[in-house]
MOPAC internal coordinates of N, CA, C and O (Angstrom, degrees):
PM7 1SCF
backbone

  N    0.0000 0     0.00 0     0.00 0    0    0    0
  C    1.4434 1     0.00 0     0.00 0    1    0    0
  C    1.5489 1   108.13 1     0.00 0    2    1    0
  O    1.2310 1   119.08 1   -28.12 1    3    2    1
  N    1.1999 1   119.37 1   151.88 1    3    2    1
  C    1.5961 1   123.11 1   179.50 1    5    3    2
  C    1.4957 1   105.32 1   -89.90 1    6    5    3
  O    1.2310 1   122.85 1   -24.08 1    7    6    5
  N    1.3827 1   112.15 1   155.92 1    7    6    5
  C    1.4850 1   119.09 1   174.70 1    9    7    6
  C    1.4898 1   108.05 1   -65.75 1   10    9    7
  O    1.2310 1   123.73 1   -17.49 1   11   10    9
  N    1.3664 1   110.46 1   162.51 1   11   10    9
  C    1.5913 1   118.48 1   176.44 1   13   11   10
  C    1.4898 1   104.41 1   -63.67 1   14   13   11
  O    1.2310 1   115.73 1   149.48 1   15   14   13
  N    1.2892 1   125.71 1   -30.52 1   15   14   13
  C    1.4773 1   125.90 1  -175.73 1   17   15   14
  C    1.5870 1   111.11 1   -78.01 1   18   17   15
  O    1.2310 1   121.17 1   169.55 1   19   18   17
  N    1.2663 1   115.37 1   -10.45 1   19   18   17
  C    1.3977 1   120.04 1  -167.21 1   21   19   18
  C    1.6352 1   109.25 1  -102.65 1   22   21   19
  O    1.2310 1   121.39 1   -36.92 1   23   22   21
  N    1.3261 1   114.94 1   143.08 1   23   22   21
  C    1.4780 1   122.66 1   177.84 1   25   23   22
  C    1.4330 1   108.34 1  -133.00 1   26   25   23
  O    1.2310 1   118.79 1   -44.25 1   27   26   25
  N    1.4629 1   119.91 1   135.75 1   27   26   25
  C    1.4554 1   124.65 1   176.91 1   29   27   26
  C    1.5129 1   105.84 1   -90.26 1   30   29   27
  O    1.2310 1   120.70 1   -52.59 1   31   30   29
  N    1.4197 1   116.27 1   127.41 1   31   30   29
  C    1.3596 1   122.45 1  -179.92 1   33   31   30
  C    1.5334 1   109.24 1   -85.28 1   34   33   31
  O    1.2310 1   121.51 1   -10.66 1   35   34   33
  N    1.3024 1   114.72 1   169.34 1   35   34   33
  C    1.4784 1   121.25 1   176.13 1   37   35   34
  C    1.4937 1   116.89 1   -58.93 1   38   37   35
  O    1.2310 1   120.81 1   156.00 1   39   38   37
  N    1.3640 1   116.06 1   -24.00 1   39   38   37
  C    1.4662 1   120.79 1  -179.20 1   41   39   38
  C    1.5573 1   110.58 1   -90.39 1   42   41   39
  O    1.2310 1   118.52 1  -171.77 1   43   42   41
  N    1.3600 1   120.43 1     8.23 1   43   42   41
  C    1.4084 1   123.34 1   175.81 1   45   43   42
  C    1.5805 1   110.85 1    86.27 1   46   45   43
  O    1.2310 1   120.89 1  -174.91 1   47   46   45
  N    1.2102 1   115.90 1     5.09 1   47   46   45
  C    1.4842 1   115.96 1   177.51 1   49   47   46
  C    1.5582 1   109.94 1   -87.73 1   50   49   47
  O    1.2310 1   120.99 1   -34.56 1   51   50   49
  N    1.2580 1   115.71 1   145.44 1   51   50   49
  C    1.5084 1   119.87 1   169.53 1   53   51   50
  C    1.4417 1   114.97 1   -98.14 1   54   53   51
  O    1.2310 1   120.93 1   -61.90 1   55   54   53
  N    1.2809 1   115.83 1   118.10 1   55   54   53
  C    1.4682 1   119.35 1  -176.73 1   57   55   54
  C    1.4997 1   109.70 1   -87.88 1   58   57   55
  O    1.2310 1   119.29 1   -54.89 1   59   58   57
  N    1.3683 1   118.96 1   125.11 1   59   58   57
  C    1.5068 1   124.04 1  -176.74 1   61   59   58
  C    1.5814 1   107.34 1  -143.45 1   62   61   59
  O    1.2310 1   120.99 1   -60.32 1   63   62   61
  N    1.3025 1   115.71 1   119.68 1   63   62   61
  C    1.4332 1   118.28 1   173.71 1   65   63   62
  C    1.4623 1   112.94 1    53.55 1   66   65   63
  O    1.2310 1   118.03 1  -133.99 1   67   66   65
  N    1.2317 1   121.35 1    46.01 1   67   66   65
  C    1.4786 1   125.77 1   177.18 1   69   67   66
  C    1.5412 1   112.60 1    72.62 1   70   69   67
  O    1.2310 1   120.68 1  -165.57 1   71   70   69
  N    1.2670 1   116.30 1    14.43 1   71   70   69
  C    1.4557 1   121.12 1   176.84 1   73   71   70
  C    1.4894 1   110.49 1  -135.07 1   74   73   71
  O    1.2310 1   120.52 1   -37.03 1   75   74   73
  N    1.3564 1   116.60 1   142.97 1   75   74   73
  C    1.4358 1   119.49 1  -176.51 1   77   75   74
  C    1.4767 1   107.81 1  -108.19 1   78   77   75
  O    1.2310 1   120.61 1   -40.21 1   79   78   77
  N    1.3105 1   116.44 1   139.79 1   79   78   77
  C    1.5196 1   120.48 1  -174.60 1   81   79   78
  C    1.5299 1   103.73 1  -122.28 1   82   81   79
  O    1.2310 1   117.61 1   -41.56 1   83   82   81
  N    1.2540 1   122.15 1   138.44 1   83   82   81
  C    1.4663 1   131.12 1   163.51 1   85   83   82
  C    1.5481 1   107.20 1   -65.08 1   86   85   83
  O    1.2310 1   121.30 1   -26.86 1   87   86   85
  N    1.3185 1   115.12 1   153.14 1   87   86   85
  C    1.4363 1   124.12 1   177.24 1   89   87   86
  C    1.4953 1   112.05 1  -104.94 1   90   89   87
  O    1.2310 1   119.19 1   -51.03 1   91   90   89
  N    1.3212 1   119.15 1   128.97 1   91   90   89
  C    1.5097 1   123.57 1   179.04 1   93   91   90
  C    1.4516 1   109.15 1  -150.09 1   94   93   91
  O    1.2310 1   123.28 1     3.20 1   95   94   93
  N    1.3338 1   111.32 1  -176.80 1   95   94   93
  C    1.4532 1   123.69 1   177.87 1   97   95   94
  C    1.5496 1   110.60 1  -125.82 1   98   97   95
  O    1.2310 1   120.51 1   -39.78 1   99   98   97
  N    1.3885 1   116.63 1   140.22 1   99   98   97
  C    1.4948 1   116.37 1   173.84 1  101   99   98
  C    1.4549 1   107.64 1   -73.89 1  102  101   99
  O    1.2310 1   118.03 1   -60.47 1  103  102  101
  N    1.2442 1   121.35 1   119.53 1  103  102  101
  C    1.4787 1   130.38 1  -177.42 1  105  103  102
  C    1.5363 1   109.98 1   -88.21 1  106  105  103
  O    1.2310 1   119.96 1   131.19 1  107  106  105
  N    1.3380 1   117.68 1   -48.81 1  107  106  105
  C    1.4526 1   116.69 1  -174.84 1  109  107  106
  C    1.5810 1   105.48 1  -146.40 1  110  109  107
  O    1.2310 1   121.95 1   -40.47 1  111  110  109
  N    1.3154 1   113.88 1   139.53 1  111  110  109
  C    1.5232 1   119.26 1   175.71 1  113  111  110
  C    1.4972 1   107.86 1  -124.48 1  114  113  111
  O    1.2310 1   118.06 1   -51.97 1  115  114  113
  N    1.2272 1   121.30 1   128.03 1  115  114  113
  C    1.4621 1   128.09 1   175.11 1  117  115  114
  C    1.4297 1   110.11 1  -116.14 1  118  117  115
  O    1.2310 1   120.94 1  -100.81 1  119  118  117
  N    1.3110 1   115.81 1    79.19 1  119  118  117
  C    1.5145 1   123.81 1  -174.64 1  121  119  118
  C    1.5272 1   110.84 1   -55.16 1  122  121  119
  O    1.2310 1   117.94 1   133.23 1  123  122  121
  N    1.3226 1   121.53 1   -46.77 1  123  122  121
  C    1.4549 1   121.77 1   179.27 1  125  123  122
  C    1.4987 1   113.84 1   -55.62 1  126  125  123
  O    1.2310 1   120.22 1   137.85 1  127  126  125
  N    1.2714 1   117.19 1   -42.15 1  127  126  125
  C    1.5349 1   122.95 1   179.24 1  129  127  126
  C    1.5318 1   109.11 1   -87.52 1  130  129  127
  O    1.2310 1   119.28 1   168.19 1  131  130  129
  N    1.4144 1   118.97 1   -11.81 1  131  130  129
  C    1.4280 1   118.35 1   179.76 1  133  131  130
  C    1.5422 1   114.23 1    66.05 1  134  133  131
  O    1.2310 1   120.33 1  -139.41 1  135  134  133
  N    1.3346 1   116.98 1    40.59 1  135  134  133
  C    1.3425 1   123.98 1  -173.98 1  137  135  134
  C    1.5546 1   107.14 1  -139.05 1  138  137  135
  O    1.2310 1   121.98 1   -18.32 1  139  138  137
  N    1.3118 1   113.82 1   161.68 1  139  138  137
  C    1.4182 1   122.90 1   178.21 1  141  139  138
  C    1.4925 1   117.00 1  -157.98 1  142  141  139
  O    1.2310 1   119.65 1    -7.05 1  143  142  141
  N    1.3355 1   118.28 1   172.95 1  143  142  141
  C    1.4688 1   125.44 1   174.18 1  145  143  142
  C    1.4020 1   111.57 1  -134.52 1  146  145  143
  O    1.2310 1   120.65 1   -45.71 1  147  146  145
  N    1.2731 1   116.36 1   134.29 1  147  146  145
  C    1.4757 1   125.07 1  -177.80 1  149  147  146
  C    1.5625 1   108.52 1  -110.47 1  150  149  147
  O    1.2310 1   120.04 1   -44.07 1  151  150  149
  N    1.2354 1   117.52 1   135.93 1  151  150  149
  C    1.5294 1   120.80 1   173.91 1  153  151  150
  C    1.5590 1   108.95 1  -100.22 1  154  153  151
  O    1.2310 1   122.36 1   -55.80 1  155  154  153
  N    1.3772 1   113.08 1   124.20 1  155  154  153
  C    1.4681 1   115.50 1   179.32 1  157  155  154
  C    1.5382 1   110.13 1   -74.76 1  158  157  155
  O    1.2310 1   120.36 1    -5.95 1  159  158  157
  N    1.2958 1   116.92 1   174.05 1  159  158  157
  C    1.4444 1   125.43 1   178.31 1  161  159  158
  C    1.5206 1   109.88 1   -60.91 1  162  161  159
  O    1.2310 1   117.79 1   149.92 1  163  162  161
  N    1.3224 1   121.81 1   -30.08 1  163  162  161
  C    1.4237 1   128.46 1  -176.78 1  165  163  162
  C    1.6039 1   110.11 1   -95.65 1  166  165  163
  O    1.2310 1   120.55 1  -175.47 1  167  166  165
  N    1.3193 1   116.55 1     4.53 1  167  166  165
  C    1.4531 1   121.45 1   174.54 1  169  167  166
  C    1.5622 1   117.11 1    90.26 1  170  169  167
  O    1.2310 1   119.30 1  -175.21 1  171  170  169
  N    1.3108 1   118.94 1     4.79 1  171  170  169
  C    1.3795 1   121.27 1   177.61 1  173  171  170
  C    1.5451 1   109.73 1   -78.69 1  174  173  171
  O    1.2310 1   121.43 1   -38.60 1  175  174  173
  N    1.2517 1   114.87 1   141.40 1  175  174  173
  C    1.5490 1   119.70 1   177.88 1  177  175  174
  C    1.4358 1   113.12 1  -103.20 1  178  177  175
  O    1.2310 1   120.69 1   -55.06 1  179  178  177
  N    1.4098 1   116.28 1   124.94 1  179  178  177
  C    1.4008 1   120.31 1  -174.61 1  181  179  178
  C    1.5984 1   107.58 1  -126.55 1  182  181  179
  O    1.2310 1   121.57 1   -53.97 1  183  182  181
  N    1.3525 1   114.60 1   126.03 1  183  182  181
  C    1.4047 1   121.43 1  -175.55 1  185  183  182
  C    1.5880 1   113.15 1   -78.61 1  186  185  183
  O    1.2310 1   120.24 1   -22.71 1  187  186  185
  N    1.3361 1   117.14 1   157.29 1  187  186  185
  C    1.5036 1   118.00 1   172.14 1  189  187  186
  C    1.4709 1   106.45 1  -147.81 1  190  189  187
  O    1.2310 1   119.71 1   -19.12 1  191  190  189
  N    1.3789 1   118.16 1   160.88 1  191  190  189
  C    1.4021 1   126.32 1   171.98 1  193  191  190
  C    1.6581 1   108.47 1  -113.31 1  194  193  191
  O    1.2310 1   121.88 1   -43.08 1  195  194  193
  N    1.2527 1   114.01 1   136.92 1  195  194  193
  C    1.5160 1   114.97 1  -179.56 1  197  195  194
  C    1.5567 1   108.81 1   -56.28 1  198  197  195
  O    1.2310 1   121.01 1   143.13 1  199  198  197
  N    1.2883 1   115.68 1   -36.87 1  199  198  197
  C    1.5294 1   117.69 1  -170.57 1  201  199  198
  C    1.5406 1   108.66 1   -75.55 1  202  201  199
  O    1.2310 1   118.61 1   158.01 1  203  202  201
  N    1.3889 1   120.25 1   -21.99 1  203  202  201
  C    1.4036 1   119.22 1  -178.68 1  205  203  202
  C    1.4774 1   116.56 1  -112.16 1  206  205  203
  O    1.2310 1   118.48 1  -173.59 1  207  206  205
  N    1.3183 1   120.50 1     6.41 1  207  206  205
  C    1.4182 1   127.20 1   176.93 1  209  207  206
  C    1.6280 1   105.86 1  -110.54 1  210  209  207
  O    1.2310 1   122.64 1   -42.84 1  211  210  209
  N    1.2449 1   112.54 1   137.16 1  211  210  209
  C    1.4458 1   120.06 1   174.17 1  213  211  210
  C    1.5414 1   112.38 1   -88.60 1  214  213  211
  O    1.2310 1   119.88 1   -53.72 1  215  214  213
  N    1.2852 1   117.84 1   126.28 1  215  214  213
  C    1.5146 1   119.76 1   176.21 1  217  215  214
  C    1.4572 1   105.53 1  -101.82 1  218  217  215
  O    1.2310 1   122.36 1   -57.72 1  219  218  217
  N    1.3718 1   113.08 1   122.28 1  219  218  217
  C    1.4451 1   124.41 1  -178.61 1  221  219  218
  C    1.5365 1   107.68 1   -91.80 1  222  221  219
  O    1.2310 1   121.62 1   -30.60 1  223  222  221
  N    1.2872 1   114.50 1   149.40 1  223  222  221
  C    1.4607 1   123.10 1   177.94 1  225  223  222
  C    1.4922 1   115.82 1   104.75 1  226  225  223
  O    1.2310 1   120.18 1   -65.26 1  227  226  225
  N    1.2967 1   117.26 1   114.74 1  227  226  225
  C    1.5238 1   121.56 1  -176.97 1  229  227  226
  C    1.4260 1   113.75 1   -53.22 1  230  229  227
  O    1.2310 1   119.24 1   141.60 1  231  230  229
  N    1.2487 1   119.06 1   -38.40 1  231  230  229
  C    1.5043 1   123.12 1  -172.65 1  233  231  230
  C    1.5545 1   112.64 1   -80.67 1  234  233  231
  O    1.2310 1   118.69 1   172.92 1  235  234  233
  N    1.3290 1   120.11 1    -7.08 1  235  234  233
  C    1.4567 1   118.11 1  -173.71 1  237  235  234
  C    1.5324 1   110.30 1  -110.30 1  238  237  235
  O    1.2310 1   121.93 1   -39.63 1  239  238  237
  N    1.3284 1   113.92 1   140.37 1  239  238  237
  C    1.4973 1   121.93 1   171.04 1  241  239  238
  C    1.5296 1   106.35 1  -122.01 1  242  241  239
  O    1.2310 1   120.09 1   -12.04 1  243  242  241
  N    1.2661 1   117.43 1   167.96 1  243  242  241
  C    1.4189 1   122.37 1   178.62 1  245  243  242
  C    1.5507 1   112.64 1   -56.45 1  246  245  243
  O    1.2310 1   122.36 1   145.52 1  247  246  245
  N    1.2593 1   113.09 1   -34.48 1  247  246  245
  C    1.5460 1   120.10 1  -178.19 1  249  247  246
  C    1.5283 1   108.65 1   -67.01 1  250  249  247
  O    1.2310 1   118.81 1   156.12 1  251  250  249
  N    1.2952 1   119.88 1   -23.88 1  251  250  249
  C    1.5153 1   124.10 1  -174.73 1  253  251  250
  C    1.5392 1   108.35 1   -81.80 1  254  253  251
  O    1.2310 1   117.82 1   162.28 1  255  254  253
  N    1.3159 1   121.75 1   -17.72 1  255  254  253
  C    1.3803 1   121.58 1   178.66 1  257  255  254
  C    1.4883 1   113.58 1   -75.14 1  258  257  255
  O    1.2310 1   119.16 1   -34.29 1  259  258  257
  N    1.3510 1   119.21 1   145.71 1  259  258  257
  C    1.4624 1   122.50 1   177.70 1  261  259  258
  C    1.5458 1   109.01 1  -140.05 1  262  261  259
  O    1.2310 1   121.12 1   -22.41 1  263  262  261
  N    1.3571 1   115.47 1   157.59 1  263  262  261
  C    1.4322 1   122.46 1  -179.68 1  265  263  262
  C    1.5408 1   104.95 1   -65.29 1  266  265  263
  O    1.2310 1   122.03 1   -43.79 1  267  266  265
  N    1.3509 1   113.71 1   136.21 1  267  266  265
  C    1.4159 1   123.50 1   176.35 1  269  267  266
  C    1.5390 1   114.19 1    92.34 1  270  269  267
  O    1.2310 1   122.13 1  -178.07 1  271  270  269
  N    1.3783 1   113.53 1     1.93 1  271  270  269
  C    1.4399 1   120.88 1   173.37 1  273  271  270
  C    1.4252 1   115.08 1   -73.98 1  274  273  271
  O    1.2310 1   118.30 1   -47.98 1  275  274  273
  N    1.3873 1   120.84 1   132.02 1  275  274  273
  C    1.3918 1   121.14 1   177.75 1  277  275  274
  C    1.5760 1   110.42 1   -86.43 1  278  277  275
  O    1.2310 1   120.96 1   -45.47 1  279  278  277
  N    1.3644 1   115.78 1   134.53 1  279  278  277
  C    1.4317 1   120.23 1  -173.98 1  281  279  278
  C    1.5685 1   107.94 1  -137.25 1  282  281  279
  O    1.2310 1   120.83 1   -15.56 1  283  282  281
  N    1.2742 1   116.02 1   164.44 1  283  282  281
  C    1.4504 1   126.80 1   162.58 1  285  283  282
  C    1.4044 1   108.83 1   -90.57 1  286  285  283
  O    1.2310 1   116.82 1   -36.39 1  287  286  285
  N    1.3006 1   123.65 1   143.61 1  287  286  285
  C    1.4369 1   127.03 1   176.00 1  289  287  286
  C    1.5174 1   113.55 1  -148.85 1  290  289  287
  O    1.2310 1   121.61 1   -13.86 1  291  290  289
  N    1.4152 1   114.53 1   166.14 1  291  290  289
  C    1.3399 1   119.87 1   174.32 1  293  291  290
  C    1.5261 1   104.62 1  -139.16 1  294  293  291
  O    1.2310 1   120.69 1   -19.93 1  295  294  293
  N    1.3430 1   116.29 1   160.07 1  295  294  293
  C    1.4716 1   120.74 1  -169.02 1  297  295  294
  C    1.6302 1   107.36 1  -125.52 1  298  297  295
  O    1.2310 1   123.22 1   -16.81 1  299  298  297
  N    1.3728 1   111.44 1   163.19 1  299  298  297
  C    1.5093 1   115.77 1   170.06 1  301  299  298
  C    1.6108 1   103.43 1  -152.13 1  302  301  299
  O    1.2310 1   125.12 1   -12.16 1  303  302  301
  N    1.2920 1   107.77 1   167.84 1  303  302  301
  C    1.4802 1   115.53 1   179.22 1  305  303  302
  C    1.4767 1   109.00 1   -97.14 1  306  305  303
  O    1.2310 1   119.91 1   -44.40 1  307  306  305
  N    1.3237 1   117.77 1   135.60 1  307  306  305
  C    1.4237 1   123.77 1   171.83 1  309  307  306
  C    1.4883 1   114.09 1  -122.91 1  310  309  307
  O    1.2310 1   117.87 1     3.65 1  311  310  309
  N    1.2679 1   121.67 1  -176.35 1  311  310  309
  C    1.4450 1   120.85 1   178.17 1  313  311  310
  C    1.4958 1   112.80 1   -69.55 1  314  313  311
  O    1.2310 1   122.14 1   168.48 1  315  314  313
  N    1.3648 1   113.52 1   -11.52 1  315  314  313
  C    1.5408 1   120.03 1   174.84 1  317  315  314
  C    1.4575 1   113.70 1  -100.55 1  318  317  315
  O    1.2310 1   121.13 1  -173.30 1  319  318  317
  N    1.3278 1   115.45 1     6.70 1  319  318  317
  C    1.4795 1   116.58 1  -179.96 1  321  319  318
  C    1.5294 1   109.31 1   108.57 1  322  321  319
  O    1.2310 1   122.15 1    13.38 1  323  322  321
  N    1.3707 1   113.50 1  -166.62 1  323  322  321
  C    1.4972 1   121.16 1   177.47 1  325  323  322
  C    1.5640 1   110.98 1   -66.67 1  326  325  323
  O    1.2310 1   121.20 1   -45.56 1  327  326  325
  N    1.2911 1   115.32 1   134.44 1  327  326  325
  C    1.4392 1   124.29 1   179.09 1  329  327  326
  C    1.5395 1   111.60 1  -136.65 1  330  329  327
  O    1.2310 1   119.99 1   -26.62 1  331  330  329
  N    1.3432 1   117.61 1   153.38 1  331  330  329
  C    1.4930 1   119.27 1   173.91 1  333  331  330
  C    1.4536 1    99.91 1   -79.28 1  334  333  331
  O    1.2310 1   122.74 1   -43.57 1  335  334  333
  N    1.4807 1   112.35 1   136.43 1  335  334  333
  C    1.4409 1   118.67 1   176.71 1  337  335  334
  C    1.5468 1   112.14 1  -115.48 1  338  337  335
  O    1.2310 1   119.49 1   164.70 1  339  338  337
  N    1.2832 1   118.57 1   -15.30 1  339  338  337
  C    1.4476 1   125.06 1  -177.97 1  341  339  338
  C    1.6475 1   109.05 1  -143.31 1  342  341  339
  O    1.2310 1   123.46 1   -52.71 1  343  342  341
  N    1.2674 1   110.97 1   127.29 1  343  342  341
  C    1.5403 1   113.28 1   172.74 1  345  343  342
  C    1.5376 1   108.00 1  -126.37 1  346  345  343
  O    1.2310 1   122.35 1   -47.08 1  347  346  345
  N    1.2939 1   113.11 1   132.92 1  347  346  345
  C    1.4337 1   122.01 1  -173.96 1  349  347  346
  C    1.5487 1   102.93 1  -129.75 1  350  349  347
  O    1.2310 1   121.10 1   -84.20 1  351  350  349
  N    1.4374 1   115.50 1    95.80 1  351  350  349
  C    1.4943 1   119.42 1   178.48 1  353  351  350
  C    1.5377 1   111.78 1   -53.37 1  354  353  351
  O    1.2310 1   121.54 1   -33.11 1  355  354  353
  N    1.3138 1   114.67 1   146.89 1  355  354  353
  C    1.4888 1   120.99 1   172.76 1  357  355  354
  C    1.4847 1   109.41 1   -77.45 1  358  357  355
  O    1.2310 1   121.89 1    -9.92 1  359  358  357
  N    1.3707 1   113.98 1   170.08 1  359  358  357
  C    1.4782 1   118.47 1   176.07 1  361  359  358
  C    1.3789 1   108.95 1   -97.47 1  362  361  359
  O    1.2310 1   120.10 1   180.00 1  363  362  361

């Protein structure tokens, strides 16, 4: 579920505190390697590293995330291609 302060726009982005997040689902978490894969709303799979992605929300830690969890996210380009840079777990 989205926060009371959040609104989903017509382009599928979730607006929260003056920032818009895409919506997706955590597809795979490899805790030992500290990596994961997120599936976007349109089915694309985007990888992320725990060390290089910011986890938003004071009450969440990496250990609290689980596969199948709906999240808000943002992406950025790296030398290895497109990567998730921000993850905001849903409520």
